C-alpha positions in Angstrom: 30.3 -39.9 153.2 27.7 -42.6 152.7 24.6 -43.5 154.5 26.4 -46.4 156.0 29.0 -44.0 157.5 26.2 -42.0 159.1 24.8 -45.2 160.6 28.2 -46.0 162.1 28.6 -42.6 163.6 25.2 -42.6 165.1 25.8 -46.0 166.6 29.0 -44.7 168.2 27.6 -41.4 169.5 23.8 -41.0 170.0 22.6 -37.7 168.4 20.4 -35.2 170.2 17.8 -35.4 167.4 17.3 -39.1 168.3 15.1 -38.4 171.3 12.6 -36.5 169.1 12.7 -39.2 166.4 12.1 -42.0 169.0 9.1 -40.0 170.3 7.7 -39.9 166.8 8.1 -43.7 166.5 6.6 -44.3 169.9 3.5 -42.3 169.0 3.3 -44.1 165.6 3.9 -40.9 163.7 5.1 -40.8 160.1 7.1 -37.5 160.0 9.0 -35.1 162.3 8.9 -31.4 161.3 11.9 -29.8 163.0 11.8 -26.1 161.9 13.5 -23.1 163.6 11.0 -20.7 165.0 8.3 -23.3 165.4 7.6 -26.0 167.9 8.7 -29.5 166.8 5.7 -31.2 165.2 4.7 -34.8 164.4 2.5 -35.9 161.5 0.1 -38.4 163.1 -2.3 -40.2 160.9 -2.2 -37.4 158.4 -2.5 -34.4 160.8 0.3 -32.2 162.2 0.5 -32.0 166.0 3.0 -30.3 168.3 5.4 -32.4 170.2 6.5 -29.4 172.4 5.0 -26.1 173.2 8.2 -24.0 172.9 9.5 -22.8 169.5 12.9 -24.2 168.4 15.8 -21.8 168.7 17.6 -21.1 165.4 21.1 -22.1 166.8 19.7 -25.2 168.4 18.2 -26.5 165.2 21.4 -25.7 163.3 23.5 -27.6 165.8 21.3 -30.7 165.9 21.1 -30.9 162.1 24.9 -30.4 161.8 25.5 -33.4 164.0 23.8 -35.8 161.5 24.4 -34.2 158.1 26.8 -36.0 155.7 29.6 -34.1 154.0 27.6 -34.2 150.7 24.5 -32.9 152.4 26.4 -29.9 153.8 27.8 -29.1 150.4 24.4 -29.4 148.8 22.8 -27.2 151.4 25.5 -24.5 150.8 25.0 -24.7 147.0 21.3 -25.3 146.7 19.9 -24.2 150.1 18.4 -27.7 150.5 19.6 -31.3 150.8 18.2 -34.9 150.9 19.9 -37.7 152.8 19.2 -40.8 154.9 19.7 -41.1 158.6 19.6 -44.2 160.8 19.3 -44.9 164.5 20.8 -48.4 164.6 18.4 -51.1 165.7 15.6 -48.5 165.7 14.7 -47.1 162.3 15.9 -45.3 159.1 14.7 -41.8 158.1 14.5 -39.9 154.9 15.6 -36.4 155.6 15.1 -33.1 153.8 17.0 -30.1 155.2 16.2 -26.6 154.0 16.7 -22.9 154.6 13.7 -20.7 155.4 13.0 -17.3 156.8 13.8 -18.2 160.4 16.9 -20.3 159.8 17.1 -24.1 159.1 14.4 -26.6 159.0 14.1 -30.4 158.4 11.5 -33.0 157.8 12.2 -36.6 158.8 10.2 -39.4 157.2 10.2 -42.6 159.2 11.0 -45.7 157.1 10.2 -49.1 158.7 13.3 -51.2 159.2 11.7 -54.0 157.2 9.4 -53.8 154.2 5.8 -54.8 154.9 4.5 -57.6 152.8 1.7 -57.3 150.2 -0.5 -59.3 152.6 0.2 -56.9 155.5 -0.7 -54.0 153.3 -3.9 -55.8 152.2 -3.0 -55.2 148.5 -5.6 -56.2 145.9 -5.0 -59.3 143.7 -4.3 -57.1 140.7 -1.2 -55.6 142.4 0.0 -59.1 143.4 -0.4 -60.2 139.8 1.7 -57.3 138.6 4.6 -58.6 140.8 4.5 -61.8 138.7 5.2 -60.1 135.4 8.8 -60.4 134.3 9.1 -57.4 131.9 7.6 -54.1 131.1 6.8 -50.9 133.0 4.9 -50.7 136.3 4.2 -47.3 137.8 3.1 -46.4 141.4 1.9 -42.8 141.6 0.5 -40.3 144.1 1.4 -37.2 146.0 4.2 -37.0 148.5 3.3 -39.1 151.6 0.8 -41.3 149.9 2.7 -44.5 150.6 4.3 -45.1 147.1 7.6 -46.2 148.6 5.9 -48.6 151.0 3.9 -50.2 148.2 7.0 -50.6 145.9 9.1 -52.0 148.8 6.4 -54.6 149.3 6.4 -55.5 145.6 10.2 -55.7 145.5 10.1 -57.9 148.7 7.6 -60.2 147.0 9.8 -60.6 143.9 12.9 -61.1 146.1 11.2 -64.0 147.9 10.0 -65.8 144.7 12.6 -65.6 141.9 16.3 -66.0 141.5 17.6 -62.9 139.8 19.2 -59.5 140.1 17.1 -56.6 141.6 18.7 -53.1 141.2 17.3 -50.1 142.9 18.1 -46.4 142.2 16.9 -44.0 144.9 17.5 -40.5 146.3 18.1 -41.4 149.1 17.9 -45.1 149.7 14.8 -45.8 151.8 14.1 -49.4 152.5 17.2 -51.6 152.7 16.4 -55.0 151.1 18.2 -58.1 152.4 19.3 -60.7 149.8 16.9 -63.6 149.9 16.5 -65.4 146.6 17.8 -62.4 144.6 21.0 -60.5 144.4 20.0 -56.9 145.4 22.1 -53.9 144.4 21.0 -50.6 145.8 22.5 -47.3 144.5 22.0 -43.8 145.9 21.9 -40.8 143.6 24.7 -38.4 144.6 26.6 -41.1 146.5 26.9 -44.0 144.0 25.9 -42.2 140.8 25.5 -38.5 139.8 21.9 -38.8 138.6 19.0 -41.2 138.0 19.7 -41.1 134.3 23.4 -42.0 134.7 22.5 -44.9 137.1 19.8 -46.1 134.8 22.2 -46.1 131.8 24.7 -48.1 133.8 22.0 -50.5 135.0 21.3 -51.6 131.5 24.8 -53.1 131.4 24.5 -54.8 134.8 22.3 -57.8 133.8 19.2 -56.8 135.9 16.0 -58.6 136.0 14.2 -55.8 137.9 15.1 -52.1 138.1 13.4 -49.9 140.7 13.7 -46.2 139.9 12.8 -44.1 142.9 11.5 -41.2 140.8 11.0 -40.7 137.1 11.7 -37.0 137.4 13.1 -35.9 134.0 12.8 -36.6 130.3 16.1 -38.6 130.0 15.2 -40.9 132.9 11.7 -41.5 131.5 13.1 -42.3 128.1 15.7 -44.8 129.4 13.1 -46.4 131.7 10.6 -47.0 128.8 13.5 -48.3 126.6 14.6 -50.7 129.4 11.0 -52.0 129.7 10.9 -52.6 126.0 14.2 -54.6 126.3 12.6 -57.1 128.5 13.5 -55.8 131.9 10.8 -55.3 134.6 11.1 -51.5 135.5 9.2 -50.1 138.4 9.0 -46.4 139.2 7.1 -43.6 140.8 5.7 -40.3 139.7 4.0 -37.5 141.6 0.7 -37.7 139.6 -2.9 -38.3 140.6 -4.6 -41.0 138.5 -3.6 -43.4 135.8 -4.6 -41.2 132.9 -2.6 -38.3 134.3 0.4 -40.6 134.7 0.4 -41.6 131.1 -0.2 -38.1 130.0 2.7 -36.8 132.1 5.1 -39.2 130.5 4.0 -38.6 126.9 4.0 -34.8 127.3 7.5 -34.8 128.8 8.7 -35.6 125.2 8.9 -33.2 122.3 5.8 -33.0 120.2 7.4 -34.8 117.2 8.2 -37.8 119.4 5.0 -38.2 121.3 3.3 -40.5 118.9 6.3 -42.9 119.1 6.3 -42.7 122.9 2.5 -43.5 123.0 3.2 -46.5 120.9 6.0 -47.6 123.1 3.9 -47.1 126.2 1.0 -49.0 124.7 3.2 -52.1 124.4 5.6 -51.8 127.4 3.3 -50.5 130.2 1.9 -53.2 132.4 0.0 -51.3 134.9 -0.4 -48.1 137.0 -1.3 -48.1 140.7 -2.3 -44.6 141.9 -2.9 -44.2 145.6 -3.7 -41.9 148.5 -4.0 -42.4 152.2 -7.2 -41.6 154.1 -7.7 -41.4 157.8 -9.5 -44.4 159.3 -12.9 -43.9 160.8 -11.6 -45.0 164.2 -8.8 -42.4 164.0 -6.2 -45.2 164.6 -4.3 -44.8 161.4 -4.7 -44.4 157.7 -5.9 -46.8 155.0 -4.8 -46.7 151.3 -7.3 -46.1 148.5 -5.8 -47.6 145.3 -6.8 -46.9 141.7 -5.5 -49.7 139.5 -5.2 -49.6 135.7 -4.0 -52.8 133.9 -2.8 -52.5 130.3 -5.4 -54.7 128.6 -5.8 -54.6 124.7 -8.5 -52.0 125.1 -6.3 -49.8 127.3 -3.3 -50.3 125.0 -5.4 -49.1 122.1 -6.5 -46.0 123.8 -2.9 -45.1 124.8 -1.7 -45.7 121.3 -4.4 -43.4 119.9 -3.9 -40.8 122.5 -7.5 -41.1 123.8 -6.4 -40.8 127.5 -9.7 -39.1 128.5 -11.4 -42.5 127.8 -9.1 -44.5 130.1 -11.4 -44.0 133.1 -14.3 -45.7 131.2 -12.0 -48.7 130.5 -11.1 -48.9 134.2 -14.8 -48.7 135.2 -15.6 -51.6 132.9 -12.5 -53.6 133.6 -13.3 -55.0 137.0 -12.7 -58.6 135.8 -9.1 -57.6 135.2 -8.7 -56.1 138.7 -9.1 -52.5 137.5 -10.9 -49.8 139.5 -11.0 -46.0 139.7 -10.0 -44.0 142.7 -13.7 -43.1 143.5 -14.6 -46.8 143.3 -11.8 -47.6 145.8 -13.0 -44.9 148.1 -16.6 -46.1 147.8 -15.4 -49.6 148.8 -13.7 -48.3 151.9 -16.8 -46.3 152.8 -19.1 -49.3 152.4 -16.8 -51.3 154.7 -17.0 -48.5 157.3 -13.2 -48.0 157.2 -13.5 -44.3 156.4 -16.1 -41.6 157.2 -18.4 -40.0 154.7 -16.6 -36.7 155.2 -13.2 -38.2 154.6 -14.5 -40.0 151.5 -15.9 -36.7 150.2 -12.6 -34.8 150.8 -10.5 -37.4 148.9 -12.9 -38.2 146.1 -12.2 -37.1 142.5 -15.9 -36.7 141.6 -17.2 -34.8 144.6 -20.8 -35.0 143.4 -20.8 -38.8 143.8 -20.1 -38.3 147.5 -22.0 -35.1 148.1 -24.6 -37.0 150.2 -21.9 -38.1 152.6 -20.4 -34.6 153.1 -20.2 -33.8 156.8 -20.9 -37.4 157.9 -18.2 -38.8 160.2 
């Protein structure tokens, strides 16, 4: 059963979970936590708040989740005690869903996905990110912890490319989040577990499907990373995500995923194929009306390429600090800029900073 089938079903018969999801959207929340034994909760601007006071009954949660789960998701839940899938309320929004077992029964977290990708302008992306979208080959990585806005940033980048060039964009996701309409590009979207057994298999196949751009939802294993780097070396623009904090940690994660005897070769490949790393986190706005993204940006200049090739990853931050003319900046510099503009409080800046000492004077201010 595909995501499209679920959409058709929910259009024919409204599901009971829909009232909770619509309430989340009405309040501008990002997530619904629907867990047996606890009240339903909404993540609003980074903080969890209760939607109801009464805990959810075990059977009630099971019934509501059973109404929307795909056949594959049910099988996955039985086999692995957890499952990921997409759910859609037609004409309202899509949601990325994770269902899991826990001590009190079943639980699920729904992540709201806007029906249309925001533009780079709407996200107020720096010029360096816009420039990365105009590169026609190589590897671009967007990193950060879960819930940091990686998918939103990548969707905006794909949307920018879709509106400018005439080519083939292929996305591989688990599950499909943003659905991209065909504008100037042919857009093929594949969901792991529905249209392909794994990221690696889909990526292998993608190399034979004449793509100009490949979006890999997550570089989660050695095989996927290896194929992605190879594809970038072949002249394809490959965009992907990792759950890492910082550009240096991202390069280190990829290199160290490979056996020790291959790491020197991988560093050489990365030094030539990597185009840039965007590492991001979301910080609550000073006016409490949402969150704003702090972006660390590393561009693969000759100096950066040399450091990667030599394995001197601890020196990458120095290159970013001195590479402002190329659009580079560290996470702490990005946070400082937000603080100087009054967009975030001193306390929030201190909490999110990498080098706490730099923001020590702002601790408790907000």
